[in-house]
Structures are given as C-alpha cells and as structure tokens.
C-alpha positions in Angstrom: -28.2 -37.0 -20.0 -32.2 -35.7 -19.9 -34.3 -37.5 -23.1 -36.8 -36.1 -24.9 -39.2 -37.3 -27.0 -41.2 -35.5 -30.2 -43.8 -36.0 -32.5 -43.7 -34.6 -35.6 -39.4 -34.5 -35.2 -39.9 -34.4 -39.1 -41.6 -31.4 -39.4 -40.4 -27.8 -39.5 -40.8 -27.0 -35.6 -39.3 -30.4 -35.1 -36.0 -29.9 -36.7 -35.7 -26.7 -35.0 -36.1 -28.1 -31.7 -34.1 -31.4 -32.2 -31.3 -28.9 -33.2 -32.0 -27.1 -29.5 -32.8 -29.8 -27.5 -29.0 -31.4 -28.7 -27.4 -28.2 -27.9 -28.8 -28.5 -24.0 -27.3 -32.6 -24.1 -30.6 -34.2 -24.8 -30.8 -37.3 -25.8 -33.8 -37.0 -28.5 -36.4 -39.7 -29.5 -38.5 -39.0 -32.3 -41.4 -40.6 -33.5 -42.0 -41.1 -37.2 -44.7 -42.6 -39.4 -43.2 -45.7 -41.8 -43.9 -44.5 -45.6 -41.8 -46.3 -48.5 -40.1 -43.0 -49.2 -37.7 -41.0 -46.4 -39.0 -37.9 -46.0 -36.3 -36.9 -42.8 -34.8 -34.3 -45.0 -34.8 -31.5 -42.5 -33.0 -33.8 -39.8 -30.6 -35.4 -42.2 -28.0 -33.0 -40.8 -28.2 -33.8 -37.4 -28.3 -37.8 -37.6 -26.1 -39.8 -36.8 -25.8 -43.5 -37.4 -26.8 -45.7 -34.1 -23.6 -47.6 -34.1 -21.9 -44.2 -33.7 -21.2 -43.7 -29.7 -22.4 -40.0 -30.7 -25.1 -40.5 -31.6 -28.2 -38.7 -29.7 -30.7 -38.9 -31.5 -33.0 -41.6 -32.8 -36.1 -42.6 -34.3 -38.9 -44.7 -34.1 -41.8 -46.1 -36.5 -45.0 -45.4 -34.9 -48.7 -43.4 -35.3 -50.6 -40.4 -33.6 -53.9 -42.7 -34.4 -52.7 -46.3 -32.6 -53.0 -45.2 -28.6 -51.0 -48.8 -27.8 -48.4 -48.2 -29.4 -47.4 -45.0 -27.9 -47.9 -45.7 -24.5 -45.1 -49.0 -25.3 -43.2 -46.5 -26.5 -43.3 -44.1 -23.5 -43.1 -47.6 -21.6 -40.1 -48.3 -23.2 -38.3 -44.9 -23.6 -39.2 -43.1 -20.6 -38.8 -39.7 -21.7 -38.4 -36.5 -19.2 -39.9 -34.7 -21.7 -42.9 -34.7 -24.3 -42.6 -32.5 -27.1 -46.2 -33.0 -28.9 -45.5 -31.6 -32.5 -47.1 -34.3 -34.8 -50.6 -33.1 -36.3 -52.2 -32.3 -40.0 -51.7 -29.1 -39.7 -52.7 -27.5 -42.2 -55.4 -25.2 -41.8 -57.0 -25.3 -45.7 -55.9 -29.3 -46.1 -58.6 -29.6 -43.0 -61.4 -29.1 -44.5 -60.7 -31.2 -46.9 -60.1 -33.9 -44.7 -61.9 -33.2 -41.7 -61.7 -36.8 -39.9 -58.4 -37.4 -40.4 -57.7 -33.5 -39.3 -60.4 -34.6 -35.9 -58.8 -37.4 -35.5 -54.8 -36.8 -35.6 -54.9 -33.6 -34.2 -57.2 -33.5 -31.3 -57.6 -37.5 -30.9 -53.9 -37.8 -31.1 -53.0 -35.4 -28.1 -56.0 -38.0 -25.8 -54.0 -40.8 -26.5 -50.3 -39.5 -25.6 -52.2 -38.1 -22.4 -53.1 -41.7 -21.8 -50.2 -43.4 -22.7 -48.5 -40.9 -19.8 -50.9 -41.6 -17.4 -50.9 -45.4 -17.8 -47.5 -45.6 -18.1 -46.9 -43.7 -15.1 -43.4 -42.6 -16.2 -44.1 -38.6 -14.8 -42.8 -36.8 -18.2 -44.0 -32.8 -18.6 -46.0 -32.9 -21.8 -45.8 -30.0 -24.3 -49.0 -29.1 -26.3 -48.3 -27.2 -29.6 -51.5 -25.5 -29.4 -51.9 -22.8 -32.2 -53.2 -19.4 -32.5 -55.9 -20.5 -35.0 -58.1 -21.7 -32.3 -58.5 -18.2 -31.9 -60.4 -17.3 -35.0 -62.8 -14.7 -35.5 -62.0 -12.9 -31.7 -61.0 -9.7 -32.0 -57.1 -8.8 -31.9 -55.0 -9.0 -29.8 -55.3 -12.4 -28.6 -54.1 -13.4 -25.6 -54.3 -16.2 -22.6 -57.8 -14.9 -21.9 -58.9 -14.4 -24.8 -62.1 -16.7 -25.7 -61.6 -19.1 -28.6 -63.3 -18.5 -31.8 -62.9 -21.6 -34.1 -63.2 -20.8 -37.8 -61.8 -24.2 -39.4 -61.4 -28.3 -38.5 -58.1 -28.0 -37.8 -58.7 -24.9 -35.5 -61.4 -27.0 -33.6 -59.8 -30.2 -33.1 -56.6 -27.3 -31.7 -59.0 -26.5 -28.9 -60.0 -30.4 -28.6 -56.6 -30.8 -27.4 -56.2 -27.2 -25.6 -58.8 -28.0 -23.4 -58.4 -32.1 -23.1 -54.6 -31.3 -21.7 -55.9 -28.4 -19.1 -58.6 -31.7 -18.6 -55.3 -34.1 -17.5 -53.7 -31.2 -15.3 -56.1 -30.8 -13.4 -57.8 -34.3 -13.3 -54.1 -36.3 -12.7 -51.8 -33.8 -12.2 -49.7 -34.5 -15.4 -47.5 -31.4 -15.5 -49.2 -30.3 -18.9 -48.4 -27.2 -21.0 -49.8 -25.4 -24.1 -48.1 -23.0 -26.5 -50.8 -21.2 -28.4 -47.7 -19.8 -31.1 -49.3 -17.8 -33.6 -47.7 -18.5 -37.2 -43.8 -18.8 -37.2 -42.2 -19.5 -40.2 -38.0 -20.3 -41.6 -36.7 -21.9 -44.8 -37.6 -25.2 -43.8 -41.9 -24.4 -44.0 -43.3 -26.0 -46.0 -44.0 -25.6 -49.1 -47.8 -25.4 -49.4 -47.9 -22.6 -46.4 -48.4 -19.1 -47.8 -44.9 -17.5 -46.4 -43.0 -20.4 -48.4 -45.0 -20.4 -51.3 -44.3 -16.9 -51.8 -40.7 -17.1 -51.4 -40.0 -19.8 -53.4 -42.3 -18.4 -56.2 -41.0 -15.2 -56.1 -37.2 -17.1 -56.4 -38.1 -19.1 -59.4 -39.6 -16.2 -61.1 -36.6 -14.2 -60.3 -34.7 -16.8 -62.8 -37.1 -17.5 -65.1 -37.8 -20.9 -63.8 -41.6 -20.0 -63.2 -44.0 -17.6 -64.2 -46.5 -17.0 -62.4 -47.8 -17.3 -58.4 -51.4 -17.9 -57.5 -52.5 -17.3 -53.9 -56.0 -17.1 -52.4 -56.6 -14.4 -49.6 -54.3 -11.7 -49.8 -55.9 -9.3 -47.0 -55.5 -11.8 -44.2 -53.1 -10.7 -41.3 -51.3 -13.3 -39.3 -48.4 -12.6 -36.6 -45.6 -14.1 -38.5 -42.3 -15.2 -36.4 -39.1 -17.6 -36.4 -39.6 -20.9 -35.9 -36.3 -21.1 -34.8 -36.8 -18.7 -31.5 -40.3 -20.2 -30.8 -38.9 -23.6 -30.2 -36.7 -22.3 -27.1 -40.1 -20.8 -25.8 -41.5 -24.7 -25.9 -38.7 -25.5 -24.2 -38.9 -23.1 -21.5 -42.2 -23.8 -20.7 -41.6 -27.1 -19.3 -38.4 -26.1 -17.1 -41.0 -24.1 -14.5 -42.8 -24.9 -11.7 -45.7 -25.6 -12.5 -47.3 -26.3 -15.7 -49.2 -23.6 -17.5 -50.8 -22.2 -21.1 -49.0 -19.4 -22.7 -49.2 -17.1 -26.0 -46.1 -16.8 -27.9 -46.1 -14.1 -30.8 -43.9 -11.0 -31.9 -46.6 -8.2 -31.2 -47.1 -7.2 -34.9 -48.9 -8.5 -37.4 -48.6 -7.9 -41.8 -51.3 -9.0 -44.9 -50.3 -11.5 -47.1 -49.8 -8.7 -49.7 -47.8 -7.3 -48.2 -45.4 -10.5 -47.1 -45.6 -10.9 -50.6 -44.8 -7.1 -51.8 -41.9 -6.9 -49.5 -40.5 -10.4 -50.8 -40.9 -9.7 -55.1 -39.5 -6.0 -54.4 -36.5 -7.1 -52.9 -35.8 -9.0 -55.9 -36.7 -5.7 -57.9 -40.0 -6.9 -58.9 -43.7 -6.0 -59.1 -46.1 -8.3 -57.6 -48.8 -7.4 -59.3 -47.4 -8.8 -62.4 -47.0 -12.1 -61.8 -50.0 -12.7 -58.4 -52.7 -14.1 -59.2 -55.9 -14.2 -57.4 -57.4 -18.1 -57.7 -60.8 -18.8 -55.0 -59.6 -22.5 -55.1 -57.0 -21.3 -52.1 -59.6 -19.5 -49.8 -61.0 -21.5 -46.6 -64.5 -21.4 -46.0 -64.8 -19.9 -43.4 -61.6 -16.6 -43.5 -59.8 -15.8 -40.2 -59.1 -11.9 -40.6 -56.7 -11.2 -38.2 -54.3 -12.9 -35.8 -52.0 -10.7 -33.4 -50.9 -12.3 -30.2 -50.2 -10.5 -27.1 -47.6 -12.8 -25.8 -46.7 -10.5 -22.2 -47.4 -12.9 -20.2 -44.1 -14.9 -21.4 -42.4 -11.9 -21.5 -42.8 -11.4 -17.8 -43.2 -15.3 -16.8 -40.2 -17.1 -19.5 -38.4 -13.9 -20.4 -39.0 -15.3 -23.5 -39.0 -12.6 -26.2 -38.5 -13.0 -30.5 -34.8 -12.1 -31.8 -35.7 -12.5 -36.0 -37.8 -9.4 -36.8 -40.1 -9.8 -39.8 -38.1 -8.6 -42.3 -35.3 -10.8 -41.0 -37.7 -13.9 -41.6 -38.2 -12.6 -45.0 -34.3 -12.0 -45.7 -33.7 -15.5 -44.5 -36.4 -17.2 -46.7 -35.4 -15.5 -49.7 -32.2 -16.6 -49.5 -32.5 -20.3 -48.6 -35.0 -20.4 -51.7 -32.4 -18.5 -54.4 -30.1 -20.9 -53.5 -32.5 -23.3 -53.9 -34.0 -21.8 -57.0 -29.7 -21.5 -58.8 -30.2 -24.7 -58.0 -32.7 -25.7 -59.9 -31.8 -23.5 -63.0 -28.6 -25.2 -63.3 -30.3 -28.8 -63.5 -32.6 -27.3 -66.2 -29.4 -26.2 -67.8 -28.2 -29.1 -68.0 -30.9 -31.0 -69.6 -32.7 -32.6 -66.2 -36.5 -32.7 -65.6 -37.0 -30.5 -62.5 -41.1 -31.0 -61.0 -43.1 -27.7 -61.5 -44.9 -26.7 -58.3 -46.9 -23.7 -59.4 -50.1 -25.1 -58.6 -49.4 -25.5 -54.8 
C-alpha cells in the first residue's frame, strides 16, 4: 500500500486529493495545524476512528514554519509521495499579511524539501504552484511564459517554484511543479470570489441577504473544477521523470460574467444586487489568466471533465442546499451569522 503525505489536507484541494488517493488504495497522512476548534469539515466524510481496522487516513499536528518537526514527521511516516498544498493562499489577504505569506507559502516549501533531503526517504514531491505567478504576463500562459508576479502570494509561489527546480537539479529529488490555474468547487472557501458569488446569490434568492459586495469585475480567469485538477497532481508523480506542467481549461471568463451567469440561473438580475467596494481591489491587479495546458494533455493525458457551466451548476446546487437549511433555522428562531461583508 502506497503512503501519501498531504499538507493542506483540510483545504479544498486536499480533501479532493485525499478522496482520489483513497480510491487508488493509498494510506493517507495529512498535516493539520493545532487549533482550539476543528476545521476538518471537508474531510470528515473520509475519516474513520483510528481503532477502526479499515482506517486509512491519519492526521498529524504540525506547522510549515517549523522545519525540525517536518523532518521528524517524514522520518516517522516515510511516505512514497508528498503533495504540498498547504499555504496562505488568499491573494488579497497576502497584501495584508505579506511577511507571513512569504514565510509559509515560500519558505514552507523549502523546509519540506530540506526535510526530504535530510531524511533520505526518497519520496516524490508535488509542489502546488499557481497561475498567479504569471501575473501581468500576456495570455495565453504556458510553461515557457516568464513570471511577472503581482502580489506577495504570487512572489512567494515563484520562490517556491524555483527552489523546487533547484532541489530537483542539485539533489536529484523527484520534485514536480503543478502550475494550476483557478480551480473551484462547492468546497471552495467562502471568501474566494466564485464561492462568494454562488453563496450570496442563493442567500439573496431565499431572502437571507440583500447585497453582494465585490471588487474588480473585469478580472478574467481560467476556471476549472478542483476535483479534476487533483488527478493531474497524481499523474505528475507517476511519470518516469519529474517535470513542471500547466493545468488549465483553456477558457477565460470575467468575474462579471461569472456573477451574471450565477444570478441568471436563479432568475435574478445581478445588477440589482452587486455593489462595487474598492476595499476588495488589489493594490496591483492581474487582468487576464488563460492557461495553455497542451503539454499536460500530451504527456499526462489529462483533460478537464467539468465544463464552466457544469461548475457553476454544481456550486449553485450545493449553496442552495446550505441556504435552505439556513432559512429553516432562521424560521425556527435560531440566529445564523451574516457573512455579507466577507
């Protein structure tokens, strides 16, 4: 039975990847941060009590800011594959927490690579690189497009990308960069723009919310389904040689178009409800991200399965179900938190 170690296992991508790898027969080990409240909602349906003989997912407390702890964990677990998804991944927040983002998103990758080198475990390593690294570079963007990062998050990811290449060349570590363009799902965090839109629109439809506050509606992104993209991560680590791949749909849509389509599917006019708030604009914007994944199609045999429309439908359906539950609680007299300002 292969072992996989996943940082960021409680996030959107981590949960889909854990599902995928369990389906492949893996034993899963995930890194989580210690907190006073549990944040394992996305993987609770996968988790079995450790006393259950069928348990194949194990969680370990740790922190990407503590290098010695990471080395100890890898020595104890001795995984075959490491998927490094953990990071401070919100682009707008990275401007407010630039130092923390650089430490965890950038140096966290270095700490993991050092842990692999020092432990000598020979694990294959996947680095979650980001399309944000391309920044101001003209579309379409491929593996050969020069990076022009426009945020502390993007700059930290560029550092991580190059340190992965360096350790691959210097120490012979099987380390691959997956340059993933935007990928969404019903499990996306509520402060990310796509989920913010679908959640607000369904709540507005049911009378739970009045307005949706957004920033730059003209930004264009290449949006795919996160469940499709985790397969590409796995495929990268099954190759004979490590390499770097862009993963994308090859389509681009604006935030405005995303909002229009979501509200239209709910028979609502988005212009009546969407309000522009300058606080949600980035100090430096990224206008267009459009990925060229032809290399991944040719070498990995990977293609996205869920369309843009299918993704929207999936997210609306999940958020409508949540909104109905919320409305039922409100009608029963329970107070439910208002997240209009997220």
